[in-house]
C-alpha atoms as a printed R data frame, in Angstrom:
    type eleno elety resid chain resno      x       y       z
1   ATOM     1    CA   MET     A     1 33.401 -21.872  10.654
2   ATOM     2    CA   ARG     A     2 33.012 -25.099   9.155
3   ATOM     3    CA   LEU     A     3 31.638 -24.359   5.306
4   ATOM     4    CA   ARG     A     4 30.878 -26.818   2.076
5   ATOM     5    CA   LYS     A     5 33.153 -25.626  -0.838
6   ATOM     6    CA   SER     A     6 29.919 -25.675  -3.681
7   ATOM     7    CA   VAL     A     7 26.031 -25.727  -3.616
8   ATOM     8    CA   PRO     A     8 24.130 -26.711  -6.390
9   ATOM     9    CA   VAL     A     9 21.645 -24.382  -7.621
10  ATOM    10    CA   HIS     A    10 18.381 -26.107  -5.812
11  ATOM    11    CA   ALA     A    11 20.537 -27.064  -2.889
12  ATOM    12    CA   PRO     A    12 20.564 -25.087   0.761
13  ATOM    13    CA   HIS     A    13 22.967 -22.214   1.314
14  ATOM    14    CA   ILE     A    14 26.095 -23.676   3.122
15  ATOM    15    CA   PRO     A    15 25.137 -24.800   6.618
16  ATOM    16    CA   LEU     A    16 26.147 -22.691   9.466
17  ATOM    17    CA   THR     A    17 27.118 -25.569  11.856
18  ATOM    18    CA   ASP     A    18 28.297 -23.091  14.274
19  ATOM    19    CA   TYR     A    19 24.825 -22.067  15.093
20  ATOM    20    CA   TYR     A    20 22.740 -25.027  14.265
21  ATOM    21    CA   PRO     A    21 24.067 -28.886  13.846
22  ATOM    22    CA   THR     A    22 22.373 -29.748  10.494
23  ATOM    23    CA   GLU     A    23 20.533 -28.160   7.519
24  ATOM    24    CA   ALA     A    24 17.412 -29.545   8.887
25  ATOM    25    CA   ASP     A    25 17.644 -27.843  12.086
26  ATOM    26    CA   ARG     A    26 18.060 -24.126  10.049
27  ATOM    27    CA   PRO     A    27 14.509 -23.237  10.383
28  ATOM    28    CA   ALA     A    28 14.035 -23.811  13.680
29  ATOM    29    CA   TYR     A    29 17.030 -21.922  14.831
30  ATOM    30    CA   LEU     A    30 16.186 -19.142  12.436
31  ATOM    31    CA   ARG     A    31 12.467 -18.757  13.986
32  ATOM    32    CA   ARG     A    32 13.871 -19.154  17.496
33  ATOM    33    CA   MET     A    33 16.318 -16.295  16.897
34  ATOM    34    CA   PHE     A    34 14.001 -14.073  15.236
35  ATOM    35    CA   ASP     A    35 11.235 -14.395  17.608
36  ATOM    36    CA   ASP     A    36 13.803 -13.675  20.731
37  ATOM    37    CA   THR     A    37 15.553 -10.659  19.279
38  ATOM    38    CA   ALA     A    38 12.537  -8.954  17.338
39  ATOM    39    CA   GLU     A    39 12.327  -5.836  19.857
40  ATOM    40    CA   ASP     A    40 15.539  -4.767  19.155
41  ATOM    41    CA   TYR     A    41 15.471  -5.373  15.413
42  ATOM    42    CA   ASP     A    42 14.375  -2.006  13.840
43  ATOM    43    CA   ARG     A    43 16.593  -0.167  16.235
44  ATOM    44    CA   ILE     A    44 19.726  -1.705  15.396
45  ATOM    45    CA   GLU     A    45 18.939  -2.021  11.653
46  ATOM    46    CA   THR     A    46 18.593   1.808  11.668
47  ATOM    47    CA   LEU     A    47 22.077   1.873  13.269
48  ATOM    48    CA   LEU     A    48 23.526  -0.331  10.609
49  ATOM    49    CA   ALA     A    49 22.113   1.191   7.649
50  ATOM    50    CA   TRP     A    50 22.869   4.931   8.995
51  ATOM    51    CA   GLY     A    51 19.399   5.820   8.803
52  ATOM    52    CA   SER     A    52 19.338   5.375   5.034
53  ATOM    53    CA   GLY     A    53 17.442   2.024   4.711
54  ATOM    54    CA   SER     A    54 13.850   3.283   4.050
55  ATOM    55    CA   ARG     A    55 14.673   5.323   0.982
56  ATOM    56    CA   TYR     A    56 16.941   2.594  -0.378
57  ATOM    57    CA   ARG     A    57 14.170  -0.060   0.073
58  ATOM    58    CA   ARG     A    58 11.794   2.309  -1.744
59  ATOM    59    CA   ASP     A    59 13.817   3.148  -4.469
60  ATOM    60    CA   ALA     A    60 14.583  -0.409  -5.003
61  ATOM    61    CA   LEU     A    61 10.937  -1.392  -5.236
62  ATOM    62    CA   MET     A    62 10.389   1.406  -7.523
63  ATOM    63    CA   ARG     A    63 13.571  -0.019  -9.736
64  ATOM    64    CA   ALA     A    64 11.805  -3.366  -9.969
65  ATOM    65    CA   GLY     A    65  8.541  -2.021 -11.116
66  ATOM    66    CA   LEU     A    66  6.245  -1.579  -8.141
67  ATOM    67    CA   LYS     A    67  3.443   0.861  -8.993
68  ATOM    68    CA   THR     A    68  0.196   2.381  -7.415
69  ATOM    69    CA   GLY     A    69 -2.702   0.014  -7.473
70  ATOM    70    CA   MET     A    70 -0.409  -3.343  -7.599
71  ATOM    71    CA   LYS     A    71 -1.448  -6.413  -5.327
72  ATOM    72    CA   VAL     A    72  1.792  -7.175  -3.397
73  ATOM    73    CA   LEU     A    73  3.268  -9.987  -1.061
74  ATOM    74    CA   ASP     A    74  6.183  -9.341   0.919
75  ATOM    75    CA   VAL     A    75  8.057 -12.694   1.662
76  ATOM    76    CA   GLY     A    76 10.074 -12.827   4.917
77  ATOM    77    CA   VAL     A    77  8.417  -9.833   6.132
78  ATOM    78    CA   GLY     A    78  9.628  -9.591   9.508
79  ATOM    79    CA   THR     A    79  9.461  -6.385  11.253
80  ATOM    80    CA   GLY     A    80  7.876  -4.832   7.830
81  ATOM    81    CA   LEU     A    81 10.619  -2.747   6.584
82  ATOM    82    CA   VAL     A    82 10.159  -3.369   3.036
83  ATOM    83    CA   ALA     A    83  6.527  -3.808   3.297
84  ATOM    84    CA   ALA     A    84  6.195  -0.313   4.753
85  ATOM    85    CA   GLN     A    85  7.703   1.340   1.917
86  ATOM    86    CA   ALA     A    86  5.419  -1.150  -0.476
87  ATOM    87    CA   CYS     A    87  2.346   0.304   1.463
88  ATOM    88    CA   LEU     A    88  3.256   3.758   0.486
89  ATOM    89    CA   LEU     A    89  3.941   2.831  -3.253
90  ATOM    90    CA   THR     A    90  0.838   1.106  -3.931
91  ATOM    91    CA   GLY     A    91 -1.184   3.478  -2.222
92  ATOM    92    CA   HIS     A    92 -3.288   1.545   0.003
93  ATOM    93    CA   PRO     A    93 -1.807  -1.098   2.802
94  ATOM    94    CA   ALA     A    94 -4.635  -3.334   1.997
95  ATOM    95    CA   LEU     A    95 -3.086  -4.048  -1.410
96  ATOM    96    CA   VAL     A    96  0.099  -5.348   0.999
97  ATOM    97    CA   THR     A    97  0.163  -8.973   2.461
98  ATOM    98    CA   GLY     A    98  3.363 -10.215   4.508
99  ATOM    99    CA   VAL     A    99  4.327 -13.765   5.210
100 ATOM   100    CA   ASP     A   100  6.862 -14.733   7.749
101 ATOM   101    CA   PRO     A   101  7.845 -17.988   9.919
102 ATOM   102    CA   SER     A   102  8.517 -15.592  12.709
103 ATOM   103    CA   PRO     A   103  5.376 -14.665  14.767
104 ATOM   104    CA   GLY     A   104  7.915 -12.415  17.132
105 ATOM   105    CA   MET     A   105  8.858 -10.251  14.244
106 ATOM   106    CA   MET     A   106  5.384  -9.811  12.809
107 ATOM   107    CA   ALA     A   107  4.200  -8.793  16.471
108 ATOM   108    CA   ALA     A   108  6.885  -6.309  16.516
109 ATOM   109    CA   SER     A   109  6.091  -4.892  13.310
110 ATOM   110    CA   LYS     A   110  4.757  -1.068  13.510
111 ATOM   111    CA   LEU     A   111  2.597  -1.663  10.266
112 ATOM   112    CA   PRO     A   112 -0.804  -0.526   9.135
113 ATOM   113    CA   GLU     A   113 -3.513  -2.442  10.574
114 ATOM   114    CA   ALA     A   114 -5.154  -2.548   7.170
115 ATOM   115    CA   MET     A   115 -1.974  -4.819   5.928
116 ATOM   116    CA   THR     A   116 -2.321  -8.841   6.120
117 ATOM   117    CA   LEU     A   117  0.053 -10.723   8.125
118 ATOM   118    CA   ILE     A   118  0.216 -14.252   7.901
119 ATOM   119    CA   GLU     A   119  2.688 -16.772   9.622
120 ATOM   120    CA   GLY     A   120  4.167 -18.900   6.667
121 ATOM   121    CA   ARG     A   121  7.495 -19.752   4.719
122 ATOM   122    CA   ALA     A   122  8.854 -19.086   1.401
123 ATOM   123    CA   GLU     A   123  8.928 -22.591   0.318
124 ATOM   124    CA   SER     A   124  5.225 -23.443   0.929
125 ATOM   125    CA   LEU     A   125  3.339 -20.084   0.278
126 ATOM   126    CA   PRO     A   126 -0.251 -20.009   1.500
127 ATOM   127    CA   PHE     A   127 -1.862 -18.265  -1.464
128 ATOM   128    CA   PRO     A   128 -3.622 -19.367  -4.612
129 ATOM   129    CA   ASP     A   129 -2.262 -19.435  -7.911
130 ATOM   130    CA   HIS     A   130 -1.606 -15.940  -9.995
131 ATOM   131    CA   HIS     A   131 -2.688 -13.841  -6.933
132 ATOM   132    CA   PHE     A   132 -0.083 -11.169  -6.749
133 ATOM   133    CA   ASP     A   133  1.316  -8.468  -9.359
134 ATOM   134    CA   PHE     A   134  4.107  -8.269  -7.523
135 ATOM   135    CA   LEU     A   135  6.177 -10.336  -4.781
136 ATOM   136    CA   SER     A   136  9.265  -8.706  -2.701
137 ATOM   137    CA   MET     A   137 11.751  -9.961  -0.403
138 ATOM   138    CA   GLY     A   138 14.331  -8.234   1.876
139 ATOM   139    CA   TYR     A   139 17.333  -9.985   3.023
140 ATOM   140    CA   ALA     A   140 15.826 -13.120   3.747
141 ATOM   141    CA   LEU     A   141 17.391 -14.891   0.467
142 ATOM   142    CA   ARG     A   142 20.105 -16.370   2.662
143 ATOM   143    CA   HIS     A   143 17.829 -18.023   5.058
144 ATOM   144    CA   ILE     A   144 15.669 -19.813   2.761
145 ATOM   145    CA   SER     A   145 16.032 -23.726   2.759
146 ATOM   146    CA   ASP     A   146 16.043 -24.530  -1.111
147 ATOM   147    CA   LEU     A   147 15.968 -21.817  -3.635
148 ATOM   148    CA   GLY     A   148 14.275 -24.040  -6.260
149 ATOM   149    CA   VAL     A   149 11.320 -24.803  -4.233
150 ATOM   150    CA   ALA     A   150 10.887 -21.278  -3.093
151 ATOM   151    CA   PHE     A   151 11.122 -19.813  -6.449
152 ATOM   152    CA   ALA     A   152  8.724 -22.025  -8.262
153 ATOM   153    CA   GLU     A   153  6.377 -20.620  -5.265
154 ATOM   154    CA   PHE     A   154  7.094 -17.220  -6.022
155 ATOM   155    CA   GLU     A   155  6.334 -17.809  -9.771
156 ATOM   156    CA   ARG     A   156  3.279 -19.720  -8.941
157 ATOM   157    CA   VAL     A   157  1.467 -16.992  -6.731
158 ATOM   158    CA   LEU     A   158  2.610 -14.073  -9.334
159 ATOM   159    CA   LYS     A   159  0.091 -13.132 -11.666
160 ATOM   160    CA   PRO     A   160  1.212 -13.434 -15.640
161 ATOM   161    CA   GLY     A   161  3.321 -10.124 -15.988
162 ATOM   162    CA   GLY     A   162  3.887  -9.996 -12.445
163 ATOM   163    CA   ARG     A   163  7.237  -8.389 -11.264
164 ATOM   164    CA   LEU     A   164  9.797  -9.706  -8.639
165 ATOM   165    CA   CYS     A   165 12.361  -7.961  -6.333
166 ATOM   166    CA   ILE     A   166 14.684  -9.596  -4.195
167 ATOM   167    CA   LEU     A   167 17.023  -7.637  -1.956
168 ATOM   168    CA   GLU     A   168 20.114  -8.946  -0.482
169 ATOM   169    CA   ILE     A   169 23.727  -8.246   0.764
170 ATOM   170    CA   THR     A   170 26.192  -9.646  -0.770
171 ATOM   171    CA   PRO     A   171 30.181  -9.482  -0.091
172 ATOM   172    CA   ALA     A   172 32.374  -7.039  -1.830
173 ATOM   173    CA   GLN     A   173 34.316  -8.086  -4.834
174 ATOM   174    CA   ASN     A   174 37.584  -6.772  -3.304
175 ATOM   175    CA   ARG     A   175 39.428  -8.193   0.063
176 ATOM   176    CA   ILE     A   176 39.498  -4.624   1.443
177 ATOM   177    CA   GLY     A   177 35.811  -4.149   1.019
178 ATOM   178    CA   GLN     A   178 35.024  -7.669   2.082
179 ATOM   179    CA   TRP     A   179 37.053  -7.135   5.438
180 ATOM   180    CA   LEU     A   180 35.770  -3.899   6.232
181 ATOM   181    CA   LEU     A   181 32.184  -4.882   5.773
182 ATOM   182    CA   ARG     A   182 32.880  -8.217   7.601
183 ATOM   183    CA   HIS     A   183 34.586  -6.048  10.606
184 ATOM   184    CA   TYR     A   184 31.632  -3.816  10.506
185 ATOM   185    CA   MET     A   185 28.839  -6.538  11.173
186 ATOM   186    CA   ARG     A   186 30.659  -9.053  12.919
187 ATOM   187    CA   SER     A   187 32.326  -6.686  15.463
188 ATOM   188    CA   VAL     A   188 31.207  -3.258  15.296
189 ATOM   189    CA   ILE     A   189 27.533  -3.654  15.246
190 ATOM   190    CA   PRO     A   190 27.416  -6.400  17.936
191 ATOM   191    CA   LEU     A   191 29.424  -4.144  20.253
192 ATOM   192    CA   LEU     A   192 27.272  -1.256  19.959
193 ATOM   193    CA   THR     A   193 24.056  -3.463  20.678
194 ATOM   194    CA   ARG     A   194 25.450  -4.237  24.217
195 ATOM   195    CA   PHE     A   195 24.353  -0.277  24.477
196 ATOM   196    CA   ILE     A   196 21.027   0.099  22.762
197 ATOM   197    CA   SER     A   197 19.573  -3.815  22.985
198 ATOM   198    CA   ARG     A   198 17.138  -4.527  25.553
199 ATOM   199    CA   ARG     A   199 17.965  -8.596  24.782
200 ATOM   200    CA   LYS     A   200 21.334  -9.632  25.919
201 ATOM   201    CA   ASP     A   201 21.771 -12.238  23.083
202 ATOM   202    CA   THR     A   202 20.726  -9.657  20.296
203 ATOM   203    CA   ALA     A   203 24.447  -9.476  19.399
204 ATOM   204    CA   THR     A   204 24.103 -12.980  18.155
205 ATOM   205    CA   ILE     A   205 21.768 -12.173  15.259
206 ATOM   206    CA   TRP     A   206 24.286  -9.670  13.667
207 ATOM   207    CA   ARG     A   207 27.128 -11.882  13.734
208 ATOM   208    CA   TYR     A   208 24.794 -14.439  12.148
209 ATOM   209    CA   HIS     A   209 24.060 -12.125   9.684
210 ATOM   210    CA   TRP     A   210 27.160 -11.696   8.237
211 ATOM   211    CA   ASP     A   211 27.970 -15.288   8.426
212 ATOM   212    CA   SER     A   212 25.117 -15.965   6.354
213 ATOM   213    CA   ILE     A   213 25.848 -13.400   3.946
214 ATOM   214    CA   GLU     A   214 29.076 -15.186   3.164
215 ATOM   215    CA   ALA     A   215 27.629 -18.505   3.099
216 ATOM   216    CA   CYS     A   216 24.776 -17.477   0.669
217 ATOM   217    CA   VAL     A   217 24.324 -18.979  -2.500
218 ATOM   218    CA   PRO     A   218 26.562 -17.107  -5.104
219 ATOM   219    CA   SER     A   219 24.667 -14.474  -7.258
220 ATOM   220    CA   GLU     A   220 25.084 -16.354 -10.309
221 ATOM   221    CA   GLN     A   221 23.509 -19.456  -8.943
222 ATOM   222    CA   VAL     A   222 20.436 -17.374  -7.686
223 ATOM   223    CA   MET     A   223 19.870 -15.881 -10.806
224 ATOM   224    CA   ALA     A   224 20.199 -19.368 -12.650
225 ATOM   225    CA   ALA     A   225 17.552 -20.643  -9.970
226 ATOM   226    CA   LEU     A   226 15.229 -17.824 -10.583
227 ATOM   227    CA   SER     A   227 15.433 -18.620 -14.487
228 ATOM   228    CA   ALA     A   228 14.883 -22.457 -13.544
229 ATOM   229    CA   ALA     A   229 11.745 -21.625 -11.898
230 ATOM   230    CA   GLY     A   230 10.218 -20.237 -14.904
231 ATOM   231    CA   LEU     A   231 10.569 -16.535 -14.110
232 ATOM   232    CA   THR     A   232 12.289 -14.197 -17.065
233 ATOM   233    CA   GLU     A   233 13.926 -10.984 -17.561
234 ATOM   234    CA   VAL     A   234 16.005 -11.809 -14.522
235 ATOM   235    CA   LYS     A   235 18.837  -9.752 -13.709
236 ATOM   236    CA   ARG     A   236 20.667  -8.031 -10.776
237 ATOM   237    CA   HIS     A   237 21.265  -4.167  -9.999
238 ATOM   238    CA   LEU     A   238 24.361  -3.639  -7.745
239 ATOM   239    CA   THR     A   239 24.634  -0.598  -5.182
240 ATOM   240    CA   LEU     A   240 27.432   0.367  -3.467
241 ATOM   241    CA   GLY     A   241 29.234  -3.100  -4.587
242 ATOM   242    CA   ILE     A   242 27.320  -5.027  -1.922
243 ATOM   243    CA   PHE     A   243 23.559  -4.411  -1.945
244 ATOM   244    CA   SER     A   244 22.211  -6.885  -4.874
245 ATOM   245    CA   GLU     A   245 18.480  -6.352  -6.077
246 ATOM   246    CA   TYR     A   246 17.310  -9.641  -8.128
247 ATOM   247    CA   GLN     A   247 14.668  -8.539 -10.489
248 ATOM   248    CA   ALA     A   248 12.469 -10.588 -12.788
249 ATOM   249    CA   SER     A   249  8.970 -11.148 -14.092
250 ATOM   250    CA   LYS     A   250  6.522 -13.950 -14.801
251 ATOM   251    CA   GLY     A   251  5.659 -14.507 -18.380
252 ATOM   252    CA   THR     A   252  2.300 -13.382 -19.839
253 ATOM   253    CA   ALA     A   253  2.043 -16.926 -21.323
254 ATOM   254    CA   ALA     A   254  0.927 -19.625 -19.158
255 ATOM   255    CA   ARG     A   255  3.742 -21.896 -18.183
256 ATOM   256    CA   ARG     A   256  3.299 -25.782 -19.318
257 ATOM   257    CA   ASP     A   257  5.236 -28.242 -17.215
């Protein structure tokens, strides 16, 4: 894998040139990959998380401050695994909106009809200023082309006092933990997909997932980019040494640029 050694706060994650030629090719590659493998995504994710994913997502949203009655935007909604928990916590699916660049993933979701799904990208959200009480994003941080642009959009669409929760997998701090997770995601899961997936190329997405985890901007730079976008109370909650929850809020005073 050909990787750059460092990435500025606002620059993209390290390009994975074994999958796409240049950074400019990343969005098209991701859309095609997710569209083509959408029908297998939830089934393999359940295997990957040993069935505990729903409970963890719900607990993470609650830790970040999601409450009944809040108006929620789920960025990178995919098949709706985070959004489904947001629908339960807010009390009504009509309060939850999902946005994603992959129509195939959204079409494969089993979300309530009252919830709104819109095609779009984190770097250019199709919503007015100060529109949502809460913004979530589950395991899509490493697919964003420019954190600075995306986080500025997150800050823009949040109401003053709004809350943010970004879920991501980060490499373990010790070498044994890193080796175990890498082996599990790059070897074990792709092997198992051969027996339960309907698409022969589904294994590629799970190998890509691990490679994109390793190539993701480090946690310190993620938090710095959130602060630079004007968000406050930025912090990270870490579970089992690999599940990062980035939390932040939008100040109640209007931001002056």
